[in-house]
C-alpha positions as CSV (number, residue, x, y, z in Angstrom):
1,X,112.8,116.2,108.8
2,X,112.3,112.7,107.3
3,X,109.2,111.9,105.3
4,X,106.5,110.0,107.2
5,X,106.4,106.3,106.6
6,X,103.4,105.0,104.7
7,X,101.8,102.2,106.7
8,X,101.0,99.1,104.6
9,X,99.0,96.3,106.2
10,X,99.0,92.7,104.9
11,X,95.5,91.6,103.9
12,X,93.5,89.5,101.4
13,X,93.4,91.3,98.1
14,X,91.5,89.8,95.2
15,X,91.6,86.4,97.1
16,X,95.3,86.3,97.7
17,X,97.5,87.4,100.6
18,X,99.8,90.2,99.3
19,X,101.1,93.6,100.1
20,X,98.8,96.2,98.5
21,X,100.4,98.5,95.9
22,X,98.5,101.3,97.7
23,X,98.1,101.4,101.4
24,X,94.9,102.2,103.3
25,X,96.3,105.5,104.5
26,X,97.5,106.6,101.0
27,X,95.9,108.3,98.1
28,X,97.1,108.0,94.5
29,X,96.7,110.1,91.4
30,X,97.1,106.9,89.4
31,X,94.5,104.1,89.5
32,X,96.1,101.0,91.0
33,X,93.1,98.6,91.0
34,X,89.7,98.1,89.5
35,X,87.1,100.3,91.2
36,X,85.3,98.2,93.9
37,X,88.3,95.9,94.5
38,X,88.1,94.5,98.0
39,X,90.9,94.5,100.6
40,X,90.4,92.6,103.9
41,X,92.8,92.9,106.8
42,X,93.5,90.3,109.5
43,X,91.6,92.2,112.2
44,X,88.4,92.0,110.2
45,X,88.3,95.4,108.6
46,X,87.4,95.5,104.9
47,X,87.8,98.2,102.3
48,X,86.7,98.9,98.7
49,X,88.8,100.8,96.1
50,X,87.2,104.1,94.9
51,X,87.8,107.3,93.0
52,X,86.8,110.7,94.5
53,X,84.5,112.9,92.5
54,X,84.7,116.7,92.1
55,X,85.4,117.3,95.8
56,X,88.0,115.8,98.1
57,X,86.9,113.0,100.5
58,X,87.8,113.6,104.2
59,X,89.0,110.9,106.6
60,X,86.3,109.6,108.9
61,X,83.4,111.1,107.0
62,X,80.6,109.0,105.4
63,X,80.7,108.8,101.6
64,X,78.2,107.8,99.0
65,X,78.0,107.1,95.3
66,X,77.6,109.9,92.7
67,X,74.1,111.5,92.7
68,X,71.5,109.3,91.1
69,X,69.1,110.8,88.7
70,X,69.5,114.4,87.5
71,X,71.3,114.4,84.2
72,X,71.2,110.6,84.1
73,X,75.0,110.2,84.1
74,X,74.9,107.5,86.7
75,X,71.5,105.7,86.4
76,X,68.7,105.1,83.9
77,X,65.4,103.3,84.7
78,X,63.0,101.3,82.5
79,X,64.6,102.2,79.2
80,X,63.7,100.1,76.1
81,X,65.8,97.4,74.4
82,X,66.2,98.6,70.9
83,X,66.8,95.3,69.1
84,X,66.3,91.7,70.2
85,X,69.3,89.9,71.6
86,X,69.7,86.1,71.7
87,X,70.9,83.7,74.4
88,X,74.6,84.1,74.7
89,X,74.8,87.6,73.2
90,X,77.0,90.0,75.0
91,X,76.1,93.1,73.0
92,X,72.7,94.7,73.7
93,X,71.4,97.9,72.1
94,X,69.1,100.1,74.3
95,X,67.4,103.4,73.9
96,X,69.0,105.8,76.3
97,X,67.2,109.0,77.3
98,X,67.8,112.8,77.8
99,X,71.6,113.0,77.5
100,X,74.5,111.9,75.3
101,X,76.3,108.8,76.6
102,X,80.1,109.0,76.6
103,X,82.4,106.1,75.8
104,X,82.6,103.6,78.7
105,X,80.6,105.9,80.9
106,X,78.9,102.9,82.5
107,X,82.0,100.5,82.4
108,X,82.2,98.5,85.6
109,X,78.5,99.3,86.4
110,X,75.4,97.1,86.1
111,X,72.9,96.2,83.4
112,X,69.6,94.8,84.8
113,X,66.6,93.5,82.7
114,X,63.9,95.0,84.8
115,X,60.7,94.1,83.0
116,X,59.1,91.8,80.4
117,X,61.1,89.1,78.5
118,X,64.3,88.2,80.3
119,X,63.4,90.0,83.5
120,X,65.6,89.3,86.5
121,X,69.0,89.0,84.7
122,X,71.8,91.3,85.7
123,X,75.2,91.6,84.1
124,X,78.3,93.7,84.8
125,X,78.9,96.2,82.0
126,X,82.2,95.6,80.2
127,X,81.9,98.8,78.2
128,X,79.5,101.0,76.2
129,X,79.7,102.9,73.0
130,X,79.3,106.7,72.8
131,X,76.2,108.2,71.4
132,X,73.5,110.9,71.6
133,X,70.3,110.2,73.3
134,X,68.9,107.2,71.5
135,X,70.3,103.8,70.6
136,X,73.6,102.9,72.4
137,X,75.4,99.6,72.4
138,X,76.3,98.0,75.8
139,X,78.8,95.2,76.1
140,X,78.1,92.7,78.9
141,X,80.7,90.7,80.7
142,X,78.8,87.5,80.3
143,X,76.3,86.5,77.6
144,X,72.6,86.5,78.2
145,X,71.0,83.4,79.7
146,X,67.5,84.3,78.4
147,X,66.9,86.2,75.2
148,X,65.5,89.7,75.3
149,X,63.1,91.4,72.9
150,X,62.0,95.0,72.2
151,X,59.4,94.7,74.9
152,X,62.1,94.2,77.5
153,X,63.1,97.1,79.8
154,X,66.5,97.8,81.3
155,X,68.0,99.6,84.3
156,X,71.5,101.0,84.1
157,X,73.9,102.0,86.9
158,X,77.4,103.2,86.6
159,X,80.1,101.9,88.9
160,X,79.1,103.2,92.4
161,X,82.8,103.5,93.4
162,X,83.4,106.1,90.6
163,X,83.0,109.8,91.4
164,X,82.4,109.2,95.1
165,X,81.2,112.1,97.2
166,X,80.4,113.0,100.8
167,X,77.0,111.8,102.0
168,X,74.5,114.6,101.5
169,X,72.1,116.3,103.9
170,X,68.2,116.2,103.9
171,X,67.4,113.6,101.3
172,X,69.4,110.4,100.4
173,X,70.6,110.6,96.8
174,X,72.9,107.6,96.3
175,X,74.3,104.4,97.8
176,X,76.1,104.7,101.1
177,X,79.6,103.2,100.5
178,X,82.0,103.7,103.4
179,X,84.5,105.9,105.2
180,X,88.0,106.8,104.0
181,X,90.9,106.4,106.4
182,X,92.8,109.4,104.8
183,X,92.0,112.4,102.7
184,X,91.4,111.5,99.0
185,X,91.9,114.5,96.7
186,X,89.6,115.4,93.9
187,X,89.6,112.7,91.2
188,X,92.3,110.7,93.2
189,X,92.0,107.0,94.1
190,X,92.0,105.4,97.6
191,X,90.3,103.0,100.0
192,X,86.9,103.3,101.6
193,X,86.4,101.2,104.8
194,X,83.2,99.3,104.6
195,X,83.4,96.8,107.5
196,X,84.9,96.6,111.0
197,X,85.9,99.1,113.6
198,X,86.3,102.6,112.1
199,X,86.4,106.3,113.2
200,X,83.3,108.2,112.0
201,X,82.0,111.7,112.2
202,X,78.9,111.8,114.5
203,X,76.0,114.2,114.2
204,X,73.5,112.7,116.7
205,X,75.2,111.3,119.8
206,X,75.8,107.6,120.0
207,X,75.3,105.1,122.8
208,X,77.5,102.0,123.0
209,X,76.0,98.9,121.3
210,X,73.2,100.7,119.5
211,X,72.5,100.8,115.8
212,X,74.1,103.6,113.8
213,X,72.5,105.1,110.7
214,X,73.5,107.5,107.9
215,X,72.4,110.9,109.4
216,X,70.9,113.3,106.9
217,X,71.1,116.2,109.4
218,X,74.8,116.8,108.6
219,X,76.8,115.9,105.5
220,X,79.2,113.0,105.9
221,X,77.9,112.0,109.4
222,X,76.3,109.1,111.2
223,X,73.8,109.1,114.1
224,X,72.0,106.9,116.5
225,X,69.0,104.9,115.3
226,X,66.2,106.6,117.2
227,X,63.5,104.4,115.7
228,X,62.2,107.3,113.5
229,X,64.8,107.5,110.8
230,X,64.6,105.2,107.9
231,X,68.0,105.9,106.4
232,X,70.7,103.3,105.7
233,X,72.1,101.4,108.6
234,X,75.9,101.7,108.6
235,X,77.0,99.9,111.8
236,X,77.0,99.6,115.5
237,X,78.3,102.1,118.0
238,X,81.5,101.0,119.6
239,X,81.6,103.7,122.4
240,X,79.5,106.6,123.6
241,X,80.3,109.5,121.3
242,X,79.1,113.1,121.7
243,X,77.5,115.2,118.9
244,X,79.9,116.6,116.4
245,X,82.8,114.4,117.7
246,X,84.3,111.5,115.8
247,X,84.1,108.1,117.4
248,X,84.4,104.3,117.0
249,X,81.7,102.6,115.0
250,X,81.8,99.0,113.8
251,X,80.8,99.4,110.2
252,X,78.5,96.8,108.6
253,X,78.1,98.3,105.1
254,X,79.9,95.6,103.0
255,X,81.9,92.7,104.5
């Protein structure tokens, strides 16, 4: 028996038309692109590159970012700037809380000045130093436009496409990201579909043309917008789909 052919589809990758090194129906133990890289196909479907977390990601099931809160490995809110930073500075020292910060734990994530002097600025995190709870240096991709002081507060978020997991039941706990088109093994890399026609696991039956939401009644599923749920909208139903089946949904998560 011959090995199955991996299907590659030509699309717009990083602003250029090229064959991707890793197809949309393929996982990889080796990282091929920066997490969050966008791939758009000619039929309008769009994808983001991700890494699975501690469990495998199943095809057609809704996925989210790593759990927010808890041990504060993915987010921190309203933490203090430890030392003033001037206009143009790319290194900012902040007072982290609770847990030790590992080297580049937040690399590729986001640094937001959330309160007081400099409020409203956001920068991508180029890297961070390691350290126990306390003062940790963060390197920003672009220098500050407005200086910050020790009265300023910061929010931190790690790259949402790192340690991706199946959307959880009962209570939302992260950002809804997309649906993989193949199985992505534990810690492996692959593509999440974020826009266009996709096949999704359905918990609450869908009616053609109606809004589709993240359904907290079953992990990894979507459901019809019944007017009562306030969960994230993920798309529009393409066809009538029964409960527990998988069906066509036009995703509208990220174009």
